[in-house]
N, C-alpha and C positions, 0 to 999 in steps of 0.2 A: 321284157317288161316295159311298158309304154312310159316315157318320160312326161313330167308335168308341163302344162302349158305356162309359157312365161309372158307376163303382162308387163307393159311399158307404161310408165306414168304419163306419157303423152296421149296414150290411147283412152285416157279417162276423160278428155275434154268433151268427146261426143256424148258420154254418158252423163257428164255435168249439164251438158245443154238439154239433154232429155229430161233430166231431173228438175231442172228450172222450168222447163215448158209445162210439165205435169202440174207443178205447184202454181205457176202463173195461171194456167187455165182454171185451176180451182179457185184461186184468188180473184180473177176476173168474174167468176159466177158465185161471189160472195159466200164461199165455203169456209173461210177463215175470218176470225175477228181482227182484221188489219190487211192492209195490201201487202203483197209479195214485192221485194226487192233484192235483187242478187248483188253479190259483192264480186270485185275483181277476181277472176280465176287466177291463182298464183300470187295475188296481192298480199299486203301485209295482214289484212283481216282474215283472209282465206288461210295463209300459210302459217302465221304466228299466233293468231287468235282462234283459229279453228272454225271461223264463222263463214258460212257459205252463202248465207242470205238473211234478210229480215222478214219476218212476217208480223205486220205491226210494229210493236216495239220490241218483239222478241228477238234474240239472237239465236240463229238455227243452224245446225250442221244437218246435211242431207245425206242419206245412205240408200243405196239400192244394189240388190245382188240379183243379177239376171237368172242364176241357177236356183234362186229360191222358188222360182216358178216350176222348175222341173223336179227338184228333190224335196220340195216343200219344207226347206230349211233355211234359216238366216245365218250366214256367216258373220259372226260379230269379232272384230278384231280386238285383241288384248295385248299384243307384243309384237316386236320386230326384231328380226336377227339380220345383221349386216355381215358381209364377208370382206376381210381385210385383204386387199390385193396389192398394197404397195410396201408390204414388209418383206424385203428380200432376204433377211436373215432366216425367217421362219416359213417363208411361203405363204399360201393363202390359209386362212383360219377365220373362225367365227369370233366376231367381237361380242363383248357381253350384251345380252338382251337389252333392249330399251323400250320405253313405254311406247305403246302404239294404241290407237282407238280409244276404248274406254278406260285405258289406264293412264291416259295423257292428263296431266295436272292442268295444262292449258285448256283442254277441253272442259274440264270440270269447272275451272274458274270463270271462263269467259262465256260459254254456251248456256242459253236457257234451256233449249230443247233439241233432242236429236229426232229428226223425222226419218223413220225408216219406211221406204216404199217397197211393199211386198206385192207385186202384181198378181192378181188372182185371189188376194187376201184383203188387202187394203194399206192403209198408212198407220204405223204404230208410232206413237209420240211419247217420248220418254224424257225425264230429267236425267242429265248425263251422269250424275252421282248414283240414281237409282238403277240404271241400266248396268253400271259398273258393279254395283252390289248384287244385282241380280245374276250376272254371269259368274261373279265370284262364288256365290252360293250354289249355283247349277253345278259348277266344276267340282265344288267339294262334296255334293251330296249325290251326283249322279255317277254310278260306276260305268266305266267305259264300255263295258260288255253288256250293259243294259239295252234291250231291245226296246225302242220307244213304242212300238207297235203293242206292246203289253200294257202301256199306260193309256188311260182314257179321260177324256172330258165328257162328263154326262152320258157315258156309255159309248161314246164314239171313240175309236182308237186313233191315237196320233198318226199323221201321214209322214212324219219326219224321216226320210230315208238316211240311215247312218248318221242320225243325230246324236247330240250329246258326245261328239268325237272332236279331237283337235284336227283341224285342217290347215294345211300349208298352202299359201298362194305365192309362187315364185314371181319375182319382179326383177326388172333390170332397167337402167338407163346408161346405155353405153356399156362397153366391155369391162369397165373397172368400177361400176357402181351396181353391185348385185345384193338384193336383200330379199328376205322372205317374211310374209306376214303371217303371224300366228292367229288363228281364228277359233273360235268355239262355235260349233253348229248347233244352233237351237230350233227346235220345231216352230214353224210359222204359228201354229196354235197357241204356243207359250208367249210369243211375242204380242200376239192379238188378244189375249185374255183379258177382257175388260175387269173382271172381278179379281183378277191377280192370281199369282201362283203362290201356294202356302210354302214357306221356308221349312226345310227339314232335311232328313237323310233318308235315302233310299237304300234298301239292301235287298239282295237276292236270297230268299230263304226257301227251304225244302218243306213241302207238305205232302201228306199221303192221302190218296183218295180212299174214303171209307168203305166204298163197295169193292173197288178192284184191288185196293192195297198198293197201287202204283204210285211211286213217289215223283214229284214234280216241282219245278222251280217257279216260284212266284215273286214278283217285286212287292215289297212291303215298304209303306211310308211311315216315318217317324217324325211327326211334325214338330217345330220349335213353338212353344207356347209363351204367351205373354204373361203378365202378372196375375190376370184373372182366368188363366188356363184356356185362353181362346188362341187358335192358330194365327200365326204371323203371316201376313200376305204382302206381297211386293207386285206392283202392277204399273202399267203404263199411265201417263197423265190422260190420254185420250187415244181412242182408235176410230178411224174412218173407214167404213166398209168399202170393198172394192167396187161394188155397184155404183155407189155414190161418187167415187173417184171417176170410174169410166163414163159415167153420165155426163160429168162436167167436161171430160176430154171431147167426147163426141160432139157436144154443142160448141165448141171453142173453135176460133180461128186458127189455133195452133195444131189442130189434129192431124192435118196433112203432113206437117213436118215431123210430128211425133211418129207417125207411121213410116215415114222415111228413115229416121235415125234407126228404128227397131229393125227394118228391113235390112239396112246397111249393116248393122251389128250382127244379124243372123247370117249374112253372107260372108262377111270378113272373118268371123269366128269359126266358119266351115262346120255349123251344126248340121247334123243329119236331119232327116225328115221329121222324126218323132219330136225331138227337142225344138225344132224350128217351128213346128205347128203348135206346140204348147205355148211358146212365146208369144206367137202371133195372134193366137186365138184369144189369148187373155187380153189383148189390146184391140179386139175387133177387127183385126186385119184379114182380109180375104185371102185365104192360102192359096187360092186357085192362081194367083197371080204372083205368088211369091217366088223370087229367085234363090235357088239354093245353089251351093257351091257344087261343082261337078267333080265328084271324087274319081269318076272313071278316067279322068285326064290327069289324075295325080300320081306322081312316081316318086 
């Protein structure tokens, strides 16, 4: 059984640069109501206040998941687990879970909007408290064995592979600082749904085909209703389609550097051809000249 990939916090700096260049390019092309200004990486605003940048007067945290391009899902962090490595009486053990991502009070109190960059889909802009509530209700309402392909938006099945599952990202900074981020995998269509997602409970129920008599499982939604018996919806503040994002990147002076960062990421993370091409093509990178890791020399 293959082990999980381990991520270093220091490796996030190149992704931070990429995120900033994407938003700066859009700001330079007047796609926001206000100019983009990044905060110092690892500084007090970033570390303690959870503010990655300003867009106009708005305090913003920025997220991007490369795998969202491949699996069509967004990993939304909700908690962290640390490993105690200095307790010599008991040995290594997990500390109590602590707030992470959308459960952090600092995020709710200090940040106006979370910008989720979903390459191939767009940018989903959420108020932190609404996204926290959104993930909480999805975790309550979606059975973990529910196949997202059975759910539809306007007759189109969701693309989220292994969505509505808990995913673990293993992290480390040195041999004595090990932690795991707990994430909920949400289909990108849910994150980008401008009209919102109705709150309620999904259940798997059995139905019988009238002609064949064969029984089959079907997801059934039981909506939460307000005082006048209307569905209760929760939705992002705004979504920006990927075509609009990509256009602003192409005409930006930052586009060559953006392509460099993505190409470096593809090589450093040793993606195979299929994943590498999906990522590159979403950014209009010519795959003919894309350098892939040589697995034939890997022992």
